[in-house]
C-alpha atoms as one frame of an Amber mdcrd trajectory, in Angstrom:
protein
 -60.940 -27.176  43.903 -58.346 -24.497  43.613 -59.412 -21.429  41.578 -56.955
 -21.929  38.779 -58.036 -25.493  38.256 -61.483 -24.352  37.357 -60.245 -22.422
  34.400 -60.328 -25.284  31.835 -57.976 -25.008  28.911 -59.752 -25.398  25.630
 -57.023 -25.165  23.175 -53.214 -25.191  23.731 -51.785 -26.990  20.742 -48.027
 -27.302  20.236 -46.308 -24.954  17.916 -46.423 -26.211  14.320 -44.163 -23.563
  12.663 -41.673 -21.174  13.582 -40.409 -17.789  12.445 -37.415 -16.211  14.103
 -35.807 -12.895  13.771 -32.527 -11.551  15.280 -31.665  -7.954  15.912 -28.226
  -6.860  14.635 -25.761  -6.708  17.478 -27.789  -8.976  19.699 -26.061 -10.445
  22.609 -27.214 -14.078  22.078 -27.798 -16.349  19.279 -30.954 -18.333  18.370
 -30.736 -21.502  16.258 -33.565 -23.005  14.388 -33.609 -26.681  15.367 -36.651
 -28.478  13.900 -39.763 -26.941  15.539 -37.922 -25.430  18.541 -35.515 -22.699
  19.419 -32.352 -22.758  21.350 -31.244 -19.513  23.134 -27.840 -19.364  24.543
 -28.161 -17.899  28.120 -30.779 -15.200  28.678 -33.843 -15.475  30.801 -34.266
 -13.812  34.168 -31.184 -15.627  35.447 -28.991 -14.987  32.485 -25.170 -14.705
  32.900 -24.784 -11.581  30.739 -22.380  -8.733  31.621 -23.984  -6.620  34.391
 -22.665  -3.444  32.853 -24.239  -4.176  29.569 -27.527  -5.380  31.084 -29.058
  -8.860  30.521 -31.048 -10.492  27.831 -34.378 -11.592  29.424 -36.248 -14.054
  27.192 -39.984 -14.882  27.665 -41.877 -17.569  25.730 -45.528 -16.411  25.620
 -48.433 -17.787  23.705 -51.913 -16.618  23.154 -54.261 -19.515  24.145 -58.121
 -20.078  24.158 -59.216 -20.660  27.767 -62.473 -21.020  29.600 -62.256 -18.368
  32.384 -64.520 -18.178  35.331 -64.829 -14.784  36.956 -66.276 -16.276  40.174
 -64.788 -19.646  40.529 -66.000 -20.121  44.201 -69.637 -19.969  42.983 -70.512
 -17.380  45.593 -69.904 -13.851  46.723 -66.658 -14.240  48.764 -67.124 -10.752
  50.228 -70.352 -11.492  51.987 -69.802 -15.214  52.284 -73.267 -15.751  50.817
 -74.898 -16.918  47.734 -75.517 -14.470  44.936 -78.101 -11.889  45.625 -80.351
 -10.376  42.743 -77.776  -7.777  41.806 -74.881 -10.203  41.563 -76.883 -12.759
  39.811 -77.309 -10.561  36.823 -73.604 -11.177  36.049 -72.909 -14.562  37.450
 -76.000 -16.848  37.034 -75.970 -18.855  33.775 -79.190 -19.852  31.993 -80.489
 -20.797  28.474 -80.235 -17.086  27.540 -77.429 -16.006  29.952 -73.684 -16.961
  29.820 -73.081 -16.446  33.623 -69.604 -16.138  34.978 -67.577 -18.458  32.811
 -66.430 -17.231  29.250 -64.258 -18.379  26.452 -61.436 -15.845  26.391 -57.983
 -15.419  24.698 -55.178 -15.048  27.205 -51.342 -14.670  27.143 -49.698 -17.506
  28.928 -46.032 -18.209  29.648 -44.361 -21.447  28.586 -41.037 -23.007  29.570
 -39.362 -22.895  26.189 -39.873 -22.402  22.436 -41.552 -25.713  21.948 -44.631
 -24.187  23.566 -45.573 -27.690  24.967 -45.273 -27.059  28.726 -46.926 -24.163
  30.579 -44.648 -22.390  33.088 -46.082 -22.859  36.450 -47.386 -19.680  38.160
 -45.950 -19.265  41.609 -48.367 -18.730  44.670 -47.126 -15.178  44.814 -48.533
 -14.372  41.388 -51.860 -16.442  41.827 -53.637 -13.098  42.058 -52.678 -12.238
  38.533 -55.875 -13.982  37.364 -56.382 -13.689  33.609 -53.411 -11.224  33.034
 -50.466 -12.349  31.042 -47.063 -13.129  32.787 -45.243 -10.301  34.462 -42.371
  -9.032  32.308 -39.435  -7.929  34.668 -36.401  -5.960  33.518 -33.804  -3.474
  34.678 -32.722  -0.260  32.812 -29.990  -1.377  30.443 -31.554  -4.787  29.761
 -32.824  -6.331  26.523 -36.198  -8.146  26.562 -37.015 -10.823  23.973 -40.515
 -12.185  23.671 -40.845 -15.368  21.599 -44.639 -15.294  20.825 -46.748 -18.175
  19.474 -50.308 -17.684  18.395 -52.492 -20.640  19.330 -55.705 -18.885  18.473
 -57.831 -19.148  15.295 -57.302 -15.535  14.348 -54.222 -13.192  13.997 -53.087
 -11.361  17.066 -49.883  -9.540  18.224 -47.941  -7.987  21.149 -47.752  -4.266
  21.443 -45.401  -3.011  24.250 -45.751   0.244  26.216 -42.797   2.234  27.530
 -39.944   0.010  26.211 -37.946   0.947  23.078 -38.561  -1.055  19.907 -38.107
  -0.742  16.122 -41.033  -0.866  13.642 -40.826  -4.647  13.310 -41.616  -5.074
  17.026 -44.347  -2.525  17.341 -47.218  -5.051  16.907 -49.784  -2.651  15.474
 -51.171  -2.651  11.916 -51.608   0.805  10.282 -50.207   2.816   7.364 -46.825
   3.749   8.663 -44.819   3.769   5.409 -42.831   0.661   6.459 -41.943  -2.286
   4.063 -43.693  -5.588   4.258 -40.737  -7.050   6.066 -41.487  -4.715   9.014
 -45.189  -5.671   9.176 -44.907  -9.277  10.081 -45.176  -8.424  13.814 -48.541
  -6.628  13.288 -50.788  -9.668  13.002 -49.071 -13.064  13.768 -51.201 -15.768
  11.853 -52.656 -18.723  13.723 -50.050 -21.374  14.450 -47.126 -19.084  13.740
 -44.296 -17.722  15.879 -42.731 -14.297  15.953 -39.936 -12.824  17.990 -40.298
  -9.350  19.424 -37.285  -7.444  20.583 -37.050  -4.557  23.047 -34.451  -2.511
  24.760 -34.767  -0.723  28.116 -33.132   2.637  28.043 -33.317   5.268  30.798
 -36.573   6.602  29.398 -38.299   3.223  30.004 -37.351   3.207  33.626 -38.412
   5.311  36.694 -38.237   9.162  36.382 -36.882  11.639  38.743 -39.975  11.525
  40.924 -40.673   7.759  40.686 -39.990   4.958  43.023 -37.449   2.405  42.137
 -39.664   0.775  39.649 -42.414   1.647  37.288 -45.261  -0.210  35.555 -45.937
  -0.573  31.872 -48.075  -3.128  29.930 -48.409  -5.059  26.719 -51.419  -6.056
  24.824 -52.530  -7.243  21.381 -53.029  -4.452  18.810 -54.107  -6.344  15.795
 -57.714  -5.470  16.819 -57.056  -3.378  19.834 -60.641  -3.194  21.207 -61.685
  -6.772  20.403 -58.324  -8.242  21.562 -58.140  -6.468  24.842 -61.712  -7.342
  25.735 -60.952 -10.898  24.767 -58.193 -10.867  27.522 -54.808 -10.218  25.768
 -53.224  -7.925  28.230 -50.223  -8.284  30.527 -48.060  -6.212  33.037 -44.415
  -5.063  32.708 -42.177  -3.803  35.677 -39.028  -1.944  34.936 -36.515  -1.241
  37.777 -34.044   1.512  37.998 -30.439   0.585  36.936 -28.482  -0.741  39.935
 -31.591  -1.260  41.993 -32.701  -4.520  40.712 -32.319  -8.127  41.868 -31.118
 -10.849  39.367 -34.731 -11.570  38.424 -35.313  -7.836  37.652 -37.478  -7.142
  40.746 -36.570  -4.004  42.808 -34.306  -4.686  45.748 -36.101  -2.199  48.113
 -39.500  -4.050  47.707 -40.483  -7.216  49.550 -43.682  -7.972  47.684 -45.233
  -6.784  44.334 -48.954  -6.841  43.779 -50.594  -6.006  40.376 -54.367  -5.008
  39.767 -56.108  -4.365  36.540 -59.444  -2.562  36.963 -61.667  -3.080  33.992
 -65.367  -3.321  32.951 -64.700  -6.173  30.712 -67.267  -5.863  27.895 -67.631
  -9.482  26.789 -70.069  -8.274  24.095 -67.167  -6.744  22.274 -64.779  -9.685
  22.833 -63.767 -11.437  19.667 -64.631 -14.750  21.466 -68.251 -13.720  21.875
 -69.525 -15.996  19.007 -68.009 -18.956  20.921 -69.776 -17.902  24.126 -73.139
 -17.342  22.297 -72.845 -20.906  20.835 -73.175 -22.212  24.423 -76.677 -20.861
  24.827 -79.674 -23.068  24.132 -82.056 -19.986  23.827 -79.855 -16.995  22.522
 -81.548 -13.640  23.323 -82.423 -11.133  20.681 -79.592  -8.944  19.420 -81.146
  -5.830  21.082 -81.637  -7.376  24.535 -80.326  -4.783  26.825 -80.480  -7.083
  29.917 -78.249  -9.602  28.100 -75.893  -6.869  27.087 -75.631  -5.696  30.680
 -75.121  -9.295  32.042 -71.779  -9.431  29.921 -70.252  -6.367  31.485 -67.896
  -8.049  33.954 -66.757  -5.433  36.550 -63.576  -7.198  37.413 -60.132  -6.884
  39.022 -57.712  -9.149  37.195 -60.611 -11.166  35.866 -62.371 -11.708  39.254
 -65.585 -10.398  40.675 -67.205 -10.296  44.096 -64.043 -11.111  46.066 -63.230
 -14.285  44.098 -59.541 -13.215  43.636 -57.303 -15.754  45.375 -56.528 -14.383
  48.939 -53.904 -16.958  50.106 -53.368 -18.480  53.476 -49.888 -17.172  54.276
 -47.724 -14.091  53.499 -46.450 -14.351  49.922 -49.396 -16.144  48.556 -52.273
 -14.520  46.555 -53.308 -11.200  48.095 -51.738 -11.959  51.492 -48.768  -9.761
  52.655 -46.681  -9.587  55.865 -47.173  -6.854  58.525 -44.535  -4.177  58.084
 -43.089  -5.407  54.742 -42.439  -3.175  51.860 -45.364  -3.847  49.443 -45.569
  -2.187  46.025 -48.868  -2.109  44.210 -48.858  -1.570  40.413 -52.346  -0.532
  39.287 -53.796   0.025  35.833 -57.131   0.291  34.080 -58.481  -0.577  30.547
 -61.630   0.004  28.631 -63.756   2.908  27.750 -65.487   5.988  29.185 -67.009
   3.996  32.033 -63.587   2.859  33.142 -62.876   5.724  35.476 -61.779   3.887
  38.541 -60.946   4.813  42.165 -59.195   2.011  43.839 -59.510   2.189  47.629
 -57.623   0.188  50.282 -59.339  -0.474  53.647 -57.255  -0.583  56.801 -53.922
   0.634  55.456 -52.634   3.605  53.362 -50.297   4.019  50.502 -47.895   6.642
  49.127 -48.763   7.713  45.531 -46.771  10.339  43.658 -45.185  11.225  47.003
 -48.567  11.828  48.677 -50.265   9.869  51.357 -53.658   8.285  50.291 -56.011
   5.370  50.615 -57.790   6.148  47.317 -56.229   6.814  43.957 -57.622   7.359
  40.431 -57.235   5.625  37.234 -58.163   6.323  33.594 -58.125   3.644  30.774
 -54.513   2.530  29.910 -53.083   4.574  32.788 -50.660   2.886  35.129 -49.818
   3.934  38.772 -47.410   2.737  41.387 -48.296   2.845  45.074 -46.155   1.872
  48.086 -47.567   0.396  51.266 -46.076  -0.487  54.573 -49.049  -2.280  56.210
 -49.465  -1.709  59.927 -52.954  -3.073  60.390 -53.607  -6.805  60.524 -56.642
  -8.454  59.040 -58.493  -9.117  55.924 -59.449  -5.916  54.151 -61.428  -4.755
  51.153 -59.841  -3.468  48.106 -62.326  -2.052  45.610 -63.377   0.607  43.099
 -65.160   3.416  44.878 -67.445   4.160  41.825 -70.766   3.022  43.149 -72.040
   1.260  40.108 -68.695  -0.653  39.769 -68.848  -1.752  43.470 -72.427  -3.093
  43.178 -71.518  -4.898  40.024 -68.604  -6.822  41.666 -65.455  -4.717  41.261
 -64.318  -5.626  44.716 -61.635  -8.008  46.109 -59.736  -8.493  49.373 -56.225
  -8.396  50.646 -54.797  -9.799  53.814 -52.187  -8.613  56.371 -50.614 -11.245
  58.506 -47.762 -11.197  61.112
């Protein structure tokens, strides 16, 4: 069975109520029609005036999903069953959750009815439990129509892009009126529309490549929400350097990797995971706590990230093509990561390397022109992280 087929949907109920908001001077109109929304134009292929940028509209929901960090059921790096070290994190039991957890994930839908998931292409199969990639070009507008399918309030907080207080997605005492706080915690079953612009300061700087990475995540309960899985990537391309879909013209393939010790103990979905145990451990059981620290890349451990069988699929690229890696980390003080590519090198900040460094919430762009064929390791070089499964593979084919 394909990896993604193993991640069983628990809850994806259709939207029951809608709340829509329009920014003044917006390029397009939205109309409330029953339970849905109609947007004139927009999307990554919208026909807006190039000089004024495009309105790119995304329909994203927060869903409850059963996520398997190791869907193959084995260590795909060694090609063998779990050893004692790996079994700590992957083997289920009456007092252990194993590798499959209830999680809260951002998922993309085809339209504002939130009834049909948008298929994820083979090129993005490696995204795992990350939300959909938001692509835009400097000068664009980005609209996210967000629906909350969870049983608790959540939000979207955007890094890098420009927004007003009613699209910040973070609850705190900021002196704003109640009308500007509806974005901070979208109630269960409700929809909210977030609006962003993409000025120069959201795009590449003087020393950057043609595109840069940002991210979005829920900030209603930032720690609990992000450990639950509500995180997604954003790629912004320099004005005049992007294709119609917002991707950079000088790049053949984009790959994204989030390095994180995902602390399921602090996930807001942990009560649902504990409910699956027939013999729950004591609250102070240190071994149980350790077993829920999933050392993952995009929600995969021990090489279980989809590799693909041809260039353009999963983590497989073509020899000599221009590959741009977008790397980020999330978490706490243990999330000091050193991603290392075997077999090939990258250019980071204008310098040649095969290892770079990441701190929590830091984002780095690295360019590779692979010249060595084969299947190669891509892993965190922190020893504890490596032993605990923070290791995947990428493949270079002719």
